[in-house]
C-alpha positions in Angstrom: -66.8 -35.2 -6.2 -64.6 -33.5 -8.6 -65.5 -30.2 -7.0 -64.5 -31.3 -3.6 -61.2 -32.5 -4.9 -60.7 -29.3 -6.8 -61.6 -27.3 -3.7 -59.1 -29.3 -1.6 -56.4 -28.9 -4.3 -57.1 -25.1 -4.4 -57.0 -24.9 -0.7 -53.7 -26.8 -0.6 -52.3 -24.5 -3.3 -53.4 -21.4 -1.3 -51.7 -22.8 1.9 -48.5 -23.4 -0.1 -48.6 -19.9 -1.6 -49.3 -18.4 1.9 -46.4 -20.4 3.4 -44.1 -19.3 0.6 -45.1 -15.7 0.9 -44.6 -15.8 4.7 -41.1 -17.5 4.2 -40.1 -14.9 1.7 -41.2 -12.0 3.9 -39.3 -13.5 6.9 -36.2 -14.0 4.7 -36.4 -10.4 3.5 -36.8 -9.2 7.1 -33.7 -11.2 8.2 -31.7 -9.8 5.3 -32.8 -6.2 6.1 -31.8 -6.7 9.8 -28.5 -8.2 8.7 -27.7 -5.3 6.4 -28.6 -2.8 9.1 -26.4 -4.6 11.6 -23.5 -4.8 9.1 -23.8 -1.0 8.4 -23.7 -0.3 12.1 -20.6 -2.5 12.5 -18.9 -0.8 9.5 -19.7 2.7 10.8 -18.3 1.7 14.3 -15.1 0.3 12.7 -14.6 3.4 10.6 -15.0 5.6 13.6 -12.5 3.6 15.6 -10.0 3.6 12.7 -10.4 7.4 12.4 -9.8 7.8 16.1 -6.7 5.6 16.0 -5.3 7.5 13.0 -5.9 10.8 14.8 -4.2 9.6 17.9 -1.2 8.3 16.0 -0.9 11.7 14.3 -1.0 13.5 17.6 1.6 11.2 19.3 4.0 11.3 16.4 6.3 14.3 16.4 6.1 16.3 13.2 8.9 14.9 11.0 11.4 14.5 13.8 10.8 10.9 14.8 8.4 8.1 13.7 8.4 4.7 15.4 11.4 5.7 17.4 13.5 6.4 14.3 15.1 9.8 13.5 13.7 11.0 10.2 15.7 13.2 7.8 14.7 14.9 4.6 16.3 13.8 1.4 15.8 14.8 -2.3 17.2 12.5 -5.0 18.3 13.9 -8.4 15.9 13.4 -11.2 16.3 13.7 -15.0 14.4 12.2 -17.9 17.0 9.7 -18.8 19.1 7.5 -16.5 17.8 9.0 -13.2 14.1 9.0 -13.7 12.9 5.9 -11.7 12.3 5.6 -8.0 15.1 4.3 -5.8 14.7 1.1 -3.9 16.5 0.8 -0.6 16.5 -2.2 1.7 18.1 -2.2 5.2 17.8 -5.1 7.7 14.7 -6.5 6.1 12.9 -3.1 5.8 12.4 -1.8 2.3 11.8 1.7 1.1 10.9 3.1 -2.4 12.0 6.7 -2.7 10.6 9.0 -5.3 13.1 11.0 -7.2 12.7 14.8 -7.6 10.7 15.2 -4.4 11.8 15.9 -0.8 10.8 13.0 1.4 11.4 12.1 5.0 13.2 8.8 5.6 14.9 7.2 8.6 18.5 8.4 9.0 20.0 5.0 8.3 18.3 5.0 4.9 19.9 8.4 4.2 23.3 7.0 5.3 22.9 4.0 2.9 22.2 6.4 0.1 25.2 8.6 0.9 27.4 5.6 1.1 26.1 4.3 -2.3 26.8 7.7 -3.9 30.3 7.8 -2.4 31.0 4.3 -3.8 29.7 5.3 -7.2 32.1 8.3 -7.2 35.0 6.1 -6.1 34.2 3.7 -8.9 33.9 6.4 -11.5 37.3 7.9 -10.4 39.0 4.5 -10.6 37.6 3.9 -14.1 38.9 7.3 -15.2 42.3 6.6 -13.7 42.6 3.2 -15.2 41.4 4.5 -18.6 44.0 7.2 -18.5 46.7 4.8 -17.6 45.7 2.4 -20.4 45.7 5.2 -23.0 49.1 6.4 -21.8 50.5 2.9 -22.0 49.0 2.4 -25.4 50.7 5.5 -26.7 54.0 4.3 -25.4 53.6 1.1 -27.3 52.3 2.9 -30.4 48.9 1.1 -30.3 
């Protein structure tokens, strides 16, 4: 009797192992199919992205206009002290970070903002110089 029970137990164990092996094989097959499908989707997406980028390059005029904006070249002064960091410009919710020491293309309104900023800096420097001179002259008159 013990042999029949052992034989039945062994048979059940074999059935369980066969079922587990079959399930594992099916799972591996599903995973392999999913990976192949994902690779195909990725390749298709990359191809479409490349086509889109090439089409955008073809339709955009070379440096003249981008997104309907007139582009102009600018080059900001760079040294290793005060004027070494990039310049941040924000106009109507659009922001730009402009690298110093390199010629870059920016929309014309960004160039206008930078020109106005430089003009204001010059006016401020001139006013400071005038007021300092006036103060020194007045101090000399009062023997200070």
